N, C-alpha and C positions, 0 to 999 in steps of 0.2 A: 482577435484570433478566432477561427472558426471552432465550433464544437459541433459535431462529434469529430474524434480523430479520423484521419482519412484511411488508416488501416483498421479493419473491422476486427481484428484480433486483439489490437491494443485498445480500442474502444471498449471491447468486453472487459479487459482487465480494468479499465478506469471506472466502469460501470461497478465492478466487483469492489473497487478500492471505495468507492463512493458508499456503496451499501455497508461496508464495514466502517463508516465514519471517517475516512480519509478525505481531504478537501484537494479537489483537482483545480489548479491553477493554469490555464493555458498562457503562454509566455506572449507578451507584446512586443512587437519588432521582428527584426530578423534574427536569424542564428541558427544552430544545429539543433537545438532542443526546441521541442513542441511546447513544452510546458514542465510543470512539477507536481508530484503528489506530495501532501504533507501529512504526517501523523496527527491525529486529533489529541494525543496526549503530550507530545513533544517532552517527554521526560527526560531528566538529565541522566538517568541510569539506563536509558535505552542505547546502549553500545556506544556512548559517547557521541550521541547525534547522528551517527552513521546511517540508521534507518529512519530517521525523523523526515528526511526530504530526499526524494529521489527523482532525477530528471527523467522526463519523458520525451524520447527522441522522436523527431519528426518522420524521418525515413530511415529506420533501421535496416540492416542487410537481411536479416531474418525477423520479420515481424512477430512470428509465432514464439520465437526464444525471448525476445524481448517482453512479450506479453506474459511469459511464464515467469521471468525474472521479476515483473512488477508485482506480480501475485504473491511470489516468494518473499518480497520484501513487506506486503501487507500481512502475510500468514505468519512471519517471524518477528513481530512487534514484541519487544520484550514486555511491555505493560500487559498487552493481551495474553501473553504466556502466563503471566504471574496470576492473573484474574482466572485463567481456566485452571490452574493448579489449584487455586483456592476453592474454586466451585466443585473440583473433582473431590479434594477432602472433605468439603461439606457433604458431598453425596456419601461417601464411604462413613463418615460420622453418623450420619441419619440412618442409615441402613443397619448400623451396628446397635443403635438405641432401641 
């Protein structure tokens, strides 16, 4: 399968996902999906796996909306949110000290 994705908006979202540690796997063979993105943590507490694997469509009706949805999945990873909350608490505690 070719890389990059033929739609520039989706390719930008895939690059964003990779920068956040997600793995991009283009699909082999034919089908509706171009590939998938996989969470680097694949944690059992991550919404029962709902956000651990997401399909990347090859020809979505609105590429900009699909790219936005892919970024939303990356940004709403439960593990990343827990880490960010922990870092915020550390900052508050160090400022109080």
